[in-house]
LOTOR-454022 format. One record per residue (C-alpha): chain; z, x, y. Coordinates in nm, 4 decimals, decimal comma. Example, Ala and Ser with C-alpha at 12.3 -4.5 7.8 and 13.67 -1.06 7.14 Angstrom:
(site A; (0,7800; 1,2300; -0,4500))
(site A; (0,7140; 1,3670; -0,1060))
END
This chain:
(site A; (0,4901; -7,5959; -3,4763))
(site A; (0,4339; -7,2348; -3,3677))
(site A; (0,7893; -7,1551; -3,3025))
(site A; (0,9363; -6,8339; -3,4627))
(site A; (0,6241; -6,7754; -3,6570))
(site A; (0,5720; -6,3753; -3,7926))
(site A; (0,3391; -6,2586; -3,9918))
(site A; (0,3790; -6,3460; -4,3426))
(site A; (0,4502; -5,9700; -4,4496))
(site A; (0,7087; -5,9672; -4,2395))
(site A; (0,9194; -6,2630; -4,3993))
(site A; (1,0916; -6,0944; -4,7119))
(site A; (1,2184; -5,8178; -4,4386))
(site A; (1,4449; -6,1326; -4,2793))
(site A; (1,7880; -6,2217; -4,3268))
(site A; (1,7497; -6,5890; -4,3820))
(site A; (2,1190; -6,6560; -4,4815))
(site A; (2,2861; -6,8815; -4,2835))
(site A; (2,5858; -6,7621; -3,9958))
(site A; (2,9418; -6,8827; -4,0596))
(site A; (3,0669; -7,1832; -3,9056))
(site A; (3,1419; -7,1481; -3,5666))
(site A; (3,5036; -7,2458; -3,4518))
(site A; (3,4011; -7,5403; -3,2727))
(site A; (3,2082; -7,6541; -3,6059))
(site A; (3,5489; -7,5987; -3,7768))
(site A; (3,7571; -7,8196; -3,5465))
(site A; (3,5158; -8,1147; -3,4874))
(site A; (3,4691; -8,1631; -3,8759))
(site A; (3,8767; -8,1318; -3,9008))
(site A; (3,8868; -8,4159; -3,6706))
(site A; (3,6249; -8,6417; -3,8437))
(site A; (3,7147; -8,9278; -4,0297))
(site A; (3,7767; -8,8177; -4,3943))
(site A; (3,5048; -8,6937; -4,6188))
(site A; (3,2949; -8,9824; -4,7853))
(site A; (2,9296; -9,1076; -4,7827))
(site A; (2,7210; -8,8874; -4,5434))
(site A; (2,4659; -9,1166; -4,3560))
(site A; (2,1438; -8,9060; -4,4125))
(site A; (1,7639; -8,8989; -4,2961))
(site A; (1,5137; -8,7025; -4,3998))
(site A; (1,1351; -8,6731; -4,3018))
(site A; (0,8682; -8,4823; -4,0969))
(site A; (0,7643; -8,4369; -3,7512))
(site A; (0,4437; -8,6134; -3,7738))
(site A; (0,2292; -8,8992; -3,9673))
(site A; (-0,1294; -8,8062; -3,8513))
(site A; (-0,2569; -8,5569; -4,0808))
(site A; (-0,5600; -8,6183; -4,2526))
(site A; (-0,4783; -8,3396; -4,5032))
(site A; (-0,2461; -8,5841; -4,6539))
(site A; (-0,5388; -8,8692; -4,7297))
(site A; (-0,5860; -8,7865; -5,1489))
(site A; (-0,2138; -8,6390; -5,1141))
(site A; (0,0587; -8,8747; -5,0450))
(site A; (-0,1931; -9,1214; -4,8643))
(site A; (-0,4942; -9,3292; -5,0864))
(site A; (-0,8201; -9,1664; -5,0825))
(site A; (-1,0075; -9,3133; -4,7800))
(site A; (-0,7351; -9,4152; -4,5785))
(site A; (-0,7983; -9,4605; -4,1942))
(site A; (-0,5927; -9,2930; -3,9228))
(site A; (-0,5349; -9,6396; -3,7788))
(site A; (-0,2836; -9,6640; -4,1507))
(site A; (-0,1708; -9,3684; -4,1280))
(site A; (0,2353; -9,4686; -4,0622))
(site A; (0,1525; -9,7651; -4,2636))
(site A; (0,1432; -9,5268; -4,5553))
(site A; (0,3782; -9,2999; -4,4047))
(site A; (0,6901; -9,4986; -4,3939))
(site A; (0,6476; -9,5952; -4,7818))
(site A; (0,7249; -9,2145; -4,8472))
(site A; (1,0172; -9,1237; -4,6177))
(site A; (1,3206; -9,3286; -4,4018))
(site A; (1,2489; -9,1545; -4,0730))
(site A; (1,0130; -8,9393; -3,8377))
(site A; (1,0885; -8,6850; -3,5901))
(site A; (0,9332; -8,8909; -3,3440))
(site A; (0,6975; -8,5941; -3,1137))
(site A; (0,4507; -8,8239; -2,9955))
(site A; (0,6183; -8,9780; -2,6616))
(site A; (0,6817; -8,6233; -2,5615))
(site A; (0,3436; -8,6292; -2,4315))
(site A; (0,3423; -8,9563; -2,2581))
(site A; (0,6067; -9,2040; -2,1519))
(site A; (0,6296; -9,4495; -2,4405))
(site A; (0,4802; -9,8164; -2,4027))
(site A; (0,7153; -10,0992; -2,5077))
(site A; (0,3626; -10,2539; -2,7010))
(site A; (0,3351; -9,9566; -2,8630))
(site A; (0,6747; -9,8977; -2,9864))
(site A; (0,6602; -10,2510; -3,0799))
(site A; (0,3490; -10,2345; -3,2668))
(site A; (0,4695; -9,8753; -3,4416))
(site A; (0,7846; -10,0854; -3,5358))
(site A; (0,6566; -10,3413; -3,6891))
(site A; (0,4532; -10,1292; -3,9509))
(site A; (0,7871; -9,9838; -4,0635))
(site A; (0,9464; -10,3221; -4,0650))
(site A; (0,6807; -10,4111; -4,3534))
(site A; (0,8207; -10,1507; -4,5977))
(site A; (1,1713; -10,3977; -4,5719))
(site A; (1,4047; -10,0918; -4,6036))
(site A; (1,5963; -9,9205; -4,3419))
(site A; (1,3454; -9,6622; -4,1565))
(site A; (1,4266; -9,4563; -3,8547))
(site A; (1,2693; -9,3556; -3,5584))
(site A; (1,3981; -8,9934; -3,3827))
(site A; (1,2240; -8,9885; -3,0465))
(site A; (1,1699; -8,6648; -2,8547))
(site A; (1,2510; -8,6985; -2,4967))
(site A; (0,9124; -8,7301; -2,2649))
(site A; (0,8423; -8,4172; -2,1081))
(site A; (0,7789; -8,5567; -1,7501))
(site A; (1,1808; -8,5347; -1,7804))
(site A; (1,2246; -8,2544; -1,9711))
(site A; (0,9414; -8,0307; -1,8784))
(site A; (0,7882; -8,1211; -1,5337))
(site A; (1,0884; -8,2403; -1,3796))
(site A; (1,3376; -8,0178; -1,5400))
(site A; (1,5785; -8,2792; -1,5594))
(site A; (1,5927; -8,3472; -1,1698))
(site A; (1,5438; -8,6138; -0,9382))
(site A; (1,4792; -8,7936; -1,3340))
(site A; (1,7172; -9,0623; -1,3077))
(site A; (1,4218; -9,3224; -1,2736))
(site A; (1,2066; -9,1864; -1,5511))
(site A; (1,4715; -9,1812; -1,7416))
(site A; (1,5663; -9,5421; -1,7147))
(site A; (1,1836; -9,5895; -1,8004))
(site A; (1,2482; -9,3896; -2,1170))
(site A; (1,5091; -9,5565; -2,2274))
(site A; (1,4052; -9,9018; -2,1613))
(site A; (1,1106; -9,8348; -2,3518))
(site A; (1,2597; -9,6838; -2,6626))
(site A; (1,5539; -9,9705; -2,6930))
(site A; (1,2079; -10,1921; -2,8251))
(site A; (1,2533; -9,9804; -3,1721))
(site A; (1,6135; -10,1832; -3,1797))
(site A; (1,7374; -10,1229; -3,5601))
(site A; (1,4945; -9,8500; -3,6113))
(site A; (1,6107; -9,6234; -3,3601))
(site A; (1,7558; -9,2987; -3,4480))
(site A; (1,8991; -9,0255; -3,2172))
(site A; (1,6952; -8,8956; -2,9363))
(site A; (1,6083; -8,5467; -2,8719))
(site A; (1,6146; -8,3614; -2,5629))
(site A; (1,4161; -8,0236; -2,6123))
(site A; (1,4125; -7,8156; -2,2971))
(site A; (1,1574; -7,5544; -2,2196))
(site A; (1,1755; -7,1609; -2,3021))
(site A; (1,2143; -7,0912; -1,9355))
(site A; (1,5142; -7,3082; -1,8706))
(site A; (1,8385; -7,0907; -1,9641))
(site A; (2,2121; -7,0547; -1,8287))
(site A; (2,1303; -7,0666; -1,4344))
(site A; (2,0623; -7,4260; -1,4875))
(site A; (2,3648; -7,5370; -1,6606))
(site A; (2,5013; -7,7169; -1,3643))
(site A; (2,1794; -7,9586; -1,3664))
(site A; (2,1954; -8,0132; -1,7374))
(site A; (2,5793; -8,0578; -1,6950))
(site A; (2,4961; -8,3225; -1,4036))
(site A; (2,2244; -8,5029; -1,5974))
(site A; (2,3819; -8,5577; -1,9248))
(site A; (2,6934; -8,6601; -1,7654))
(site A; (2,4795; -8,9450; -1,6092))
(site A; (2,3294; -9,0622; -1,9682))
(site A; (2,4993; -9,3807; -2,0668))
(site A; (2,7835; -9,2905; -2,2689))
(site A; (2,6537; -9,4651; -2,6081))
(site A; (2,3066; -9,2791; -2,6055))
(site A; (2,3057; -9,1060; -2,9301))
(site A; (2,1429; -8,7908; -2,8289))
(site A; (2,0629; -8,4011; -2,9339))
(site A; (1,9788; -8,1585; -2,6828))
(site A; (1,7544; -7,7683; -2,8545))
(site A; (1,7710; -7,5191; -2,5830))
(site A; (1,4992; -7,1976; -2,6473))
(site A; (1,5938; -6,9749; -2,3585))
(site A; (1,7525; -6,6288; -2,5637))
(site A; (2,0701; -6,6260; -2,3156))
(site A; (2,2486; -6,9459; -2,4126))
(site A; (2,2841; -6,7677; -2,7796))
(site A; (2,3178; -6,4155; -2,6744))
(site A; (2,5325; -6,4924; -2,3677))
(site A; (2,8562; -6,5517; -2,4902))
(site A; (3,0102; -6,7117; -2,2154))
(site A; (2,6884; -6,9301; -2,1318))
(site A; (2,6844; -7,0040; -2,5549))
(site A; (3,0871; -7,1288; -2,5104))
(site A; (3,0277; -7,3495; -2,2066))
(site A; (2,6772; -7,4773; -2,3355))
(site A; (2,8141; -7,6363; -2,6494))
(site A; (3,1552; -7,7374; -2,4777))
(site A; (2,9795; -7,9284; -2,2442))
(site A; (2,7755; -8,1022; -2,5861))
(site A; (3,0939; -8,1599; -2,7024))
(site A; (3,2822; -8,2972; -2,4023))
(site A; (3,0063; -8,5630; -2,3194))
(site A; (2,9656; -8,6594; -2,6923))
(site A; (2,5940; -8,5402; -2,7713))
(site A; (2,4441; -8,3164; -3,0241))
(site A; (2,3409; -7,9844; -3,0673))
(site A; (1,9357; -7,9431; -3,2291))
(site A; (2,0207; -7,6032; -3,4695))
(site A; (1,6444; -7,4858; -3,5128))
(site A; (1,5706; -7,2973; -3,8167))
(site A; (1,2630; -7,0839; -3,7385))
(site A; (1,1785; -6,7572; -3,8942))
(site A; (1,1600; -6,5488; -3,5521))
(site A; (1,4003; -6,7205; -3,3510))
(site A; (1,7085; -6,6801; -3,6136))
(site A; (2,0017; -6,7068; -3,2583))
(site A; (1,8249; -7,1017; -3,2641))
(site A; (2,0095; -7,1342; -3,6033))
(site A; (2,3554; -7,1585; -3,4405))
(site A; (2,5255; -7,3822; -3,6655))
(site A; (2,7412; -7,5342; -3,3694))
(site A; (2,8261; -7,9240; -3,4026))
(site A; (2,9454; -8,0548; -3,1006))
(site A; (2,9839; -8,3564; -3,2882))
(site A; (3,0394; -8,4249; -3,6688))
(site A; (2,6470; -8,5001; -3,6753))
(site A; (2,3906; -8,2287; -3,7851))
(site A; (2,0214; -8,2988; -3,6597))
(site A; (1,8269; -7,9775; -3,8108))
(site A; (1,4324; -7,8652; -3,7553))
(site A; (1,3698; -7,6582; -4,0270))
(site A; (1,0225; -7,4383; -4,0045))
(site A; (0,8484; -7,3542; -4,3528))
(site A; (0,5963; -7,0675; -4,3976))
(site A; (0,3359; -7,2533; -4,5754))
(site A; (0,5146; -7,3019; -4,8964))
(site A; (0,6698; -6,9131; -4,9119))
(site A; (0,8883; -6,8544; -5,1541))
(site A; (1,1562; -6,7960; -4,8788))
(site A; (1,0976; -7,1900; -4,7854))
(site A; (1,2661; -7,2770; -5,1139))
(site A; (1,5691; -7,0739; -5,1060))
(site A; (1,5894; -7,1251; -4,7208))
(site A; (1,6420; -7,5211; -4,8385))
(site A; (1,8578; -7,4433; -5,1523))
(site A; (2,1257; -7,2413; -4,8528))
(site A; (2,0698; -7,5516; -4,6121))
(site A; (2,1961; -7,8065; -4,9392))
(site A; (2,4876; -7,6151; -4,9906))
(site A; (2,6035; -7,5230; -4,6263))
(site A; (2,5389; -7,9310; -4,5941))
(site A; (2,7213; -8,0179; -4,9203))
(site A; (3,0308; -7,8124; -4,7943))
(site A; (3,0269; -7,9564; -4,4118))
(site A; (3,0240; -8,2956; -4,6108))
(site A; (3,3832; -8,2030; -4,7807))
(site A; (3,4815; -8,1035; -4,4496))
(site A; (3,3797; -8,4524; -4,2684))
(site A; (2,9935; -8,4466; -4,2020))
(site A; (2,9172; -8,7611; -4,0910))
(site A; (2,5241; -8,7720; -4,0543))
(site A; (2,2362; -8,5577; -4,1367))
(site A; (1,9186; -8,5697; -3,9746))
(site A; (1,7000; -8,3219; -4,1097))
(site A; (1,2988; -8,2654; -3,9655))
(site A; (1,0295; -8,0675; -4,2151))
(site A; (0,7864; -7,8995; -4,0215))
(site A; (0,5064; -7,6297; -4,1247))
(site A; (0,2825; -7,3923; -3,8747))
(site A; (0,0425; -7,6133; -4,0716))
(site A; (0,1535; -7,9097; -4,1287))
(site A; (-0,0621; -7,9851; -4,4353))
(site A; (0,1576; -7,9034; -4,7021))
(site A; (0,4559; -8,0297; -4,5615))
(site A; (0,5412; -8,3261; -4,7622))
(site A; (0,5389; -8,0893; -5,0612))
(site A; (0,8679; -7,8740; -4,9103))
(site A; (1,0376; -8,2405; -4,8279))
(site A; (0,9748; -8,3797; -5,1748))
(site A; (1,1747; -8,0580; -5,3187))
(site A; (1,4279; -8,0835; -5,0083))
(site A; (1,4908; -8,4777; -5,1067))
(site A; (1,5018; -8,3837; -5,4500))
(site A; (1,7652; -8,0796; -5,3713))
(site A; (1,9564; -8,3281; -5,1429))
(site A; (1,9833; -8,6296; -5,3902))
(site A; (2,0616; -8,3651; -5,6961))
(site A; (2,3790; -8,2344; -5,4935))
(site A; (2,4688; -8,5330; -5,2808))
(site A; (2,4424; -8,8342; -5,5919))
(site A; (2,2030; -9,0065; -5,3364))
(site A; (1,9374; -9,2391; -5,3275))
(site A; (1,6564; -9,0951; -5,0835))
(site A; (1,3266; -9,1746; -5,0957))
(site A; (1,1017; -8,9221; -5,2269))
(site A; (0,7126; -8,9027; -5,1450))
(site A; (0,5097; -9,0058; -5,3976))
(site A; (0,1953; -8,8480; -5,4555))
(site A; (-0,1496; -8,9542; -5,5651))
(site A; (-0,2316; -8,8211; -5,9052))
(site A; (-0,5520; -8,6373; -5,9849))
(site A; (-0,8134; -8,8495; -6,1801))
(site A; (-0,9328; -8,6526; -6,5151))
(site A; (-1,2336; -8,8579; -6,4037))
(site A; (-1,3101; -8,5845; -6,1408))
(site A; (-1,3357; -8,2620; -6,3877))
END
């Protein structure tokens, strides 16, 4: 993911502190159920990384078996693969069967197909949306919330289009929305209208933590569920301090009524993502007393040296 990428030389000049909770977040968490155990899913954005062979995938693992191995290490995946083409039932069934083979809880978090979000831009998208919903329903118990990412040029002038689209969706469709046009955040009225719309239709807001787009770290929770896309910088020291900050904020949200946490790790170069994911899961388990699965790294054989 190149979104929000900045030169490494600038990283130590960025204020990575998380903004205070907005009023909507305070209100939503206050109205939530009493603080208790938080449903938590942590994972990566993709499983198809050759660099993970000999890191978390066994030596000589074939690409066709990458998902078989990935599900042994994490309890979820941010499924970007279905963004590029309409998912086919047969393909989803195959992915589901690989997850089921592990014998524990696992969830796929599919991205809405770009035909809907970027080509049709939500207009005249009813038929495609129905096809999408029909396909992903094949995941059954392995389906987590979906997320709708809108393009950089989809700004507040398209508010009515977004409103009409969201209001047509099934009420029980668990969806989070990600907007990237800066005006959604800088324009006070547009920001208020946007997040209040999500709250009214019971859809969540993706929080994207990227170095060069601090406006997207908006901290707005229209529902008592947090969907965070964290973009690291190749295991730079700030990656770890940023994770520490998130763990503390999430713990505070838990005490105030957070019900679900979905946290996905990205890197501009994904080769090191399992290492940062390992750190993240350990910190969450320590702070929350949870037992999220940890990635298991391949031991280096002394015989190689």
